[in-house]
C-alpha positions as a Python dict, from the first residue, in 0.01 Angstrom:
ca = {
    (1, 'M'): (0, 0, 0),
    (2, 'S'): (31, 271, 262),
    (3, 'S'): (-185, 249, 571),
    (4, 'A'): (-481, 480, 629),
    (5, 'L'): (-275, 656, 894),
    (6, 'D'): (-37, 776, 623),
    (7, 'V'): (-312, 956, 429),
    (8, 'A'): (-300, 1331, 487),
    (9, 'T'): (-616, 1542, 506),
    (10, 'P'): (-646, 1777, 208),
    (11, 'R'): (-658, 2149, 283),
    (12, 'P'): (-970, 2337, 170),
    (13, 'V'): (-926, 2461, -188),
    (14, 'T'): (-1286, 2508, -303),
    (15, 'P'): (-1516, 2804, -231),
    (16, 'L'): (-1734, 2584, -10),
    (17, 'G'): (-1440, 2431, 176),
    (18, 'I'): (-1290, 2773, 243),
    (19, 'L'): (-1632, 2905, 352),
    (20, 'V'): (-1668, 2617, 599),
    (21, 'E'): (-1326, 2694, 745),
    (22, 'H'): (-1416, 3062, 794),
    (23, 'L'): (-1753, 2979, 948),
    (24, 'E'): (-1600, 2730, 1191),
    (25, 'T'): (-1347, 2994, 1297),
    (26, 'A'): (-1625, 3252, 1335),
    (27, 'V'): (-1827, 3015, 1556),
    (28, 'Q'): (-1525, 2950, 1776),
    (29, 'M'): (-1451, 3323, 1807),
    (30, 'A'): (-1816, 3398, 1887),
    (31, 'Q'): (-1812, 3144, 2166),
    (32, 'E'): (-1483, 3273, 2308),
    (33, 'H'): (-1587, 3640, 2303),
    (34, 'N'): (-1938, 3602, 2445),
    (35, 'V'): (-2114, 3716, 2129),
    (36, 'P'): (-2493, 3735, 2184),
    (37, 'A'): (-2653, 3393, 2169),
    (38, 'P'): (-2880, 3464, 1867),
    (39, 'V'): (-2578, 3567, 1657),
    (40, 'T'): (-2386, 3258, 1762),
    (41, 'A'): (-2687, 3040, 1683),
    (42, 'H'): (-2709, 3183, 1328),
    (43, 'L'): (-2337, 3124, 1277),
    (44, 'Q'): (-2368, 2766, 1402),
    (45, 'K'): (-2662, 2697, 1168),
    (46, 'A'): (-2472, 2847, 871),
    (47, 'S'): (-2166, 2640, 961),
    (48, 'R'): (-2366, 2316, 981),
    (49, 'L'): (-2541, 2386, 650),
    (50, 'A'): (-2214, 2453, 471),
    (51, 'A'): (-2016, 2171, 632),
    (52, 'G'): (-2283, 1910, 562),
    (53, 'L'): (-2324, 1975, 190),
    (54, 'D'): (-2018, 1802, 44),
    (55, 'P'): (-2050, 1488, 261),
    (56, 'Y'): (-2417, 1460, 161),
    (57, 'L'): (-2336, 1500, -209),
    (58, 'E'): (-2069, 1232, -177),
    (59, 'A'): (-2307, 997, 3),
    (60, 'C'): (-2578, 1039, -262),
    (61, 'T'): (-2338, 990, -554),
    (62, 'T'): (-2248, 646, -691),
    (63, 'Q'): (-1937, 525, -516),
    (64, 'E'): (-1609, 530, -702),
    (65, 'S'): (-1452, 208, -825),
    (66, 'P'): (-1182, 39, -614),
    (67, 'D'): (-927, 143, -879),
    (68, 'L'): (-1021, 511, -844),
    (69, 'A'): (-1016, 482, -464),
    (70, 'E'): (-663, 343, -491),
    (71, 'I'): (-551, 645, -695),
    (72, 'T'): (-690, 872, -423),
    (73, 'Q'): (-518, 679, -145),
    (74, 'Q'): (-184, 660, -324),
    (75, 'T'): (-195, 1029, -420),
    (76, 'R'): (-268, 1140, -65),
    (77, 'S'): (10, 924, 76),
    (78, 'Q'): (275, 1100, -134),
    (79, 'S'): (494, 1379, 8),
    (80, 'W'): (436, 1616, -281),
    (81, 'D'): (580, 1919, -102),
    (82, 'K'): (902, 1727, -35),
    (83, 'R'): (932, 1621, -399),
    (84, 'F'): (890, 1979, -515),
    (85, 'A'): (1140, 2110, -260),
    (86, 'E'): (1395, 1860, -387),
    (87, 'G'): (1351, 1988, -740),
    (88, 'S'): (1237, 1649, -866),
    (89, 'T'): (932, 1784, -1050),
    (90, 'V'): (891, 2050, -1316),
    (91, 'R'): (609, 2227, -1135),
    (92, 'E'): (464, 2244, -787),
    (93, 'L'): (243, 1945, -711),
    (94, 'E'): (-5, 1886, -431),
    (95, 'Q'): (-265, 1624, -347),
    (96, 'E'): (-540, 1886, -375),
    (97, 'M'): (-494, 1872, -753),
    (98, 'L'): (-681, 1540, -746),
    (99, 'S'): (-1027, 1562, -908),
    (100, 'G'): (-1187, 1335, -650),
    (101, 'H'): (-1501, 1125, -615),
    (102, 'L'): (-1780, 1372, -691),
    (103, 'E'): (-1614, 1542, -987),
    (104, 'G'): (-1492, 1208, -1118),
    (105, 'Q'): (-1846, 1070, -1122),
    (106, 'V'): (-1975, 1389, -1287),
    (107, 'L'): (-1719, 1356, -1566),
    (108, 'K'): (-1798, 987, -1601),
    (109, 'M'): (-2170, 1067, -1635),
    (110, 'F'): (-2097, 1337, -1895),
    (111, 'V'): (-1895, 1088, -2101),
    (112, 'Y'): (-2188, 845, -2094),
    (113, 'M'): (-2435, 1121, -2185),
    (114, 'A'): (-2218, 1247, -2473),
    (115, 'R'): (-2159, 889, -2592),
    (116, 'A'): (-1798, 989, -2632),
    (117, 'K'): (-1546, 753, -2790),
    (118, 'N'): (-1241, 981, -2809),
    (119, 'I'): (-1141, 1189, -2507),
    (120, 'L'): (-862, 1441, -2458),
    (121, 'D'): (-751, 1501, -2098),
    (122, 'I'): (-538, 1817, -2078),
    (123, 'G'): (-355, 1788, -1745),
    (124, 'M'): (-363, 1437, -1603),
    (125, 'F'): (-180, 1461, -1265),
    (126, 'T'): (-208, 1117, -1100),
    (127, 'G'): (-481, 1001, -1335),
    (128, 'Y'): (-803, 1012, -1133),
    (129, 'S'): (-1008, 1206, -1389),
    (130, 'A'): (-853, 1013, -1677),
    (131, 'L'): (-947, 675, -1533),
    (132, 'A'): (-1294, 795, -1426),
    (133, 'M'): (-1365, 900, -1784),
    (134, 'A'): (-1203, 587, -1929),
    (135, 'E'): (-1438, 373, -1720),
    (136, 'A'): (-1728, 527, -1915),
    (137, 'L'): (-1574, 469, -2257),
    (138, 'P'): (-1681, 174, -2471),
    (139, 'A'): (-1431, -107, -2516),
    (140, 'D'): (-1299, 48, -2837),
    (141, 'G'): (-1282, 401, -2693),
    (142, 'R'): (-959, 582, -2618),
    (143, 'L'): (-836, 866, -2402),
    (144, 'V'): (-525, 1075, -2473),
    (145, 'A'): (-388, 1230, -2153),
    (146, 'C'): (-144, 1522, -2157),
    (147, 'E'): (101, 1539, -1867),
    (148, 'V'): (412, 1756, -1840),
    (149, 'D'): (560, 1590, -1532),
    (150, 'E'): (739, 1257, -1590),
    (151, 'Y'): (714, 1142, -1228),
    (152, 'V'): (335, 1173, -1207),
    (153, 'A'): (295, 1031, -1558),
    (154, 'N'): (476, 714, -1448),
    (155, 'F'): (290, 720, -1115),
    (156, 'A'): (-46, 726, -1298),
    (157, 'Q'): (48, 467, -1558),
    (158, 'N'): (148, 220, -1286),
    (159, 'L'): (-193, 264, -1126),
    (160, 'F'): (-375, 234, -1461),
    (161, 'Q'): (-231, -118, -1494),
    (162, 'N'): (-453, -227, -1204),
    (163, 'S'): (-770, -135, -1395),
    (164, 'P'): (-937, -322, -1681),
    (165, 'H'): (-993, 22, -1838),
    (166, 'G'): (-630, 133, -1816),
    (167, 'N'): (-548, 11, -2166),
    (168, 'K'): (-781, 277, -2310),
    (169, 'I'): (-549, 552, -2183),
    (170, 'H'): (-249, 680, -2379),
    (171, 'V'): (-24, 932, -2202),
    (172, 'E'): (151, 1207, -2398),
    (173, 'L'): (446, 1343, -2197),
    (174, 'G'): (536, 1707, -2255),
    (175, 'S'): (388, 2055, -2237),
    (176, 'A'): (16, 2058, -2311),
    (177, 'L'): (42, 2328, -2576),
    (178, 'A'): (312, 2135, -2763),
    (179, 'T'): (105, 1817, -2740),
    (180, 'L'): (-203, 1997, -2874),
    (181, 'D'): (-3, 2127, -3170),
    (182, 'K'): (119, 1773, -3238),
    (183, 'L'): (-235, 1636, -3224),
    (184, 'V'): (-355, 1910, -3462),
    (185, 'D'): (-78, 1820, -3707),
    (186, 'K'): (-185, 1455, -3691),
    (187, 'G'): (-545, 1548, -3773),
    (188, 'E'): (-679, 1416, -3441),
    (189, 'S'): (-1033, 1496, -3328),
    (190, 'F'): (-1201, 1445, -2990),
    (191, 'D'): (-1566, 1448, -2890),
    (192, 'F'): (-1496, 1519, -2521),
    (193, 'V'): (-1216, 1734, -2375),
    (194, 'F'): (-1133, 1793, -2010),
    (195, 'I'): (-905, 2087, -1922),
    (196, 'D'): (-727, 2085, -1586),
    (197, 'A'): (-371, 2202, -1645),
    (198, 'D'): (-174, 2529, -1623),
    (199, 'K'): (-436, 2793, -1544),
    (200, 'K'): (-239, 3067, -1721),
    (201, 'E'): (-263, 2867, -2044),
    (202, 'Y'): (-639, 2797, -2030),
    (203, 'V'): (-723, 3058, -2294),
    (204, 'Q'): (-461, 2913, -2530),
    (205, 'Y'): (-593, 2557, -2480),
    (206, 'Y'): (-945, 2678, -2546),
    (207, 'Q'): (-855, 2878, -2856),
    (208, 'T'): (-655, 2588, -3000),
    (209, 'L'): (-951, 2354, -2953),
    (210, 'L'): (-1200, 2596, -3113),
    (211, 'D'): (-971, 2715, -3393),
    (212, 'S'): (-878, 2364, -3505),
    (213, 'N'): (-1056, 2034, -3559),
    (214, 'L'): (-935, 1898, -3225),
    (215, 'L'): (-1286, 1950, -3089),
    (216, 'S'): (-1534, 1763, -3305),
    (217, 'P'): (-1838, 1962, -3431),
    (218, 'Q'): (-2065, 1800, -3169),
    (219, 'G'): (-1796, 1783, -2902),
    (220, 'F'): (-1798, 1911, -2545),
    (221, 'I'): (-1529, 2080, -2335),
    (222, 'C'): (-1530, 2053, -1956),
    (223, 'V'): (-1302, 2293, -1772),
    (224, 'D'): (-1195, 2251, -1409),
    (225, 'N'): (-1124, 2515, -1142),
    (226, 'T'): (-1335, 2786, -1306),
    (227, 'L'): (-1430, 2925, -964),
    (228, 'L'): (-1067, 2912, -842),
    (229, 'Q'): (-1136, 2920, -467),
    (230, 'G'): (-1392, 3195, -520),
    (231, 'Q'): (-1126, 3440, -637),
    (232, 'V'): (-1300, 3500, -971),
    (233, 'Y'): (-1598, 3675, -807),
    (234, 'L'): (-1400, 3857, -539),
    (235, 'S'): (-1227, 4190, -603),
    (236, 'P'): (-928, 4175, -840),
    (237, 'D'): (-685, 4270, -563),
    (238, 'E'): (-778, 3947, -382),
    (239, 'R'): (-677, 3727, -677),
    (240, 'T'): (-359, 3530, -726),
    (241, 'A'): (-204, 3504, -1072),
    (242, 'N'): (-404, 3185, -1128),
    (243, 'G'): (-721, 3354, -1005),
    (244, 'E'): (-673, 3637, -1252),
    (245, 'A'): (-601, 3389, -1533),
    (246, 'I'): (-925, 3200, -1463),
    (247, 'A'): (-1125, 3524, -1440),
    (248, 'Q'): (-991, 3621, -1782),
    (249, 'F'): (-1065, 3275, -1920),
    (250, 'N'): (-1425, 3290, -1798),
    (251, 'S'): (-1468, 3628, -1966),
    (252, 'V'): (-1323, 3502, -2295),
    (253, 'V'): (-1565, 3208, -2300),
    (254, 'A'): (-1864, 3420, -2196),
    (255, 'D'): (-1792, 3667, -2480),
    (256, 'D'): (-1733, 3403, -2749),
    (257, 'P'): (-2035, 3379, -2985),
    (258, 'R'): (-1913, 3040, -3111),
    (259, 'V'): (-2013, 2860, -2791),
    (260, 'E'): (-2270, 2809, -2519),
    (261, 'Q'): (-2152, 2735, -2168),
    (262, 'V'): (-2266, 2679, -1811),
    (263, 'L'): (-2053, 2710, -1497),
    (264, 'L'): (-2148, 2455, -1230),
    (265, 'P'): (-2049, 2501, -862),
    (266, 'I'): (-1906, 2150, -841),
    (267, 'R'): (-1592, 2133, -627),
    (268, 'D'): (-1381, 2429, -749),
    (269, 'G'): (-1605, 2509, -1045),
    (270, 'L'): (-1670, 2305, -1358),
    (271, 'T'): (-1762, 2476, -1688),
    (272, 'I'): (-1928, 2282, -1971),
    (273, 'I'): (-1887, 2428, -2320),
    (274, 'R'): (-2029, 2331, -2658),
    (275, 'R'): (-2018, 2481, -3006),
    (276, 'V'): (-2335, 2648, -3131),
}
């Protein structure tokens, strides 16, 4: 196991994290440029309010299992940028793709509430969300995880072996869309689906789930990154390609009479969808 000194600090990739960074910079600039004290005081209060929210949410949320904490530690100790630069992965990877403690516990709670027994995880990365959800499954439950990258699939499976819930997880290696087609052909059905893969394919994942029996009649879909660093509610010229893809996805879901949905400001946005 790598030491704590080897664990890198994630960069801010959520609307709140980015807001905190801007506020901290604004406070520093205000102090350096002799901005009137009342203005500086308001900036400092705003900065403290924003910076304290995530730590408080984490502190008030049930702590993650040691097995989930190990996934976090091992993921953060990897040199993902170096692996991508060497061409050893099929897409760019970064530790910030990890779901993390708060979102993991939210997903785990949703699985309990839905009494799910069959889960589909579209986009596994190093397996944090998959294992968090598997921990909430009954002993005879199962989770099918889609992962396109062989290195991270093996990375996750090695970590799953440390958990008593790891045997509930089956990893399908390959593109998510191809895996979904294969599952449709096999007549598979899932009562809980988590989407956290290629943002530009979100609409296709969603349509496949709704147009087939992959999502059971009473099933739920949870979709990650539906705020995409706040880009979705900024002007279109401030969006990346992924930001535009998520904005389009949100519009498709909002305009679909087949479903009801709610977008929660958890981490980078988490949308819950159900059939009506």
